[in-house]
C-alpha positions, 0 to 999 in steps of 0.5 A: 500500500505504501508504494501506491501512496508514493505513486499517487503523490508523485503524480500529484507533484508532476501533473500530466500537463507538465509531463506533456510539456516536458515531452518525457514519459520516463516518470510515468513509466517508472510509476508503471514499473513499480507494479508492472515491472521495468521489463513489463513482467509483474513480480506479483501474481495479482498484477498483469504482465504488460510486455508484448500485449497488443498496443490497442488492447493496452490503450483500451484498458487504460481508457477503461480504467480512466472512464471507470468501465473497468474498476481498479482503485489505483489504476483509475486514479493513475489513468485519470492523470494521463492525457490520451497521448500519454496513454497511447505512448504507454501502450506503444511502449509495453507492446514493443517489449518482448514477452 
């Protein structure tokens, strides 16, 4: 739970508009990696692997978390901080990784 709190605080300190202006997703991807792994392979059995998933699937899942159509407290909060361009880049990043 402490990791989630840290991630939430880091998103608050570095809002989406500033990230987009900086043109750098490394901070966001570092936050994703806390649960989903740097290589897209999660260490916890209750967290999905993202590496090698279809780009459109990943993008649609992030959008579903953001809209509330797919429920998950932490992912809903995290995704609400992202622009559509950032969601697309995150999906592209994980889709390009080997499984």
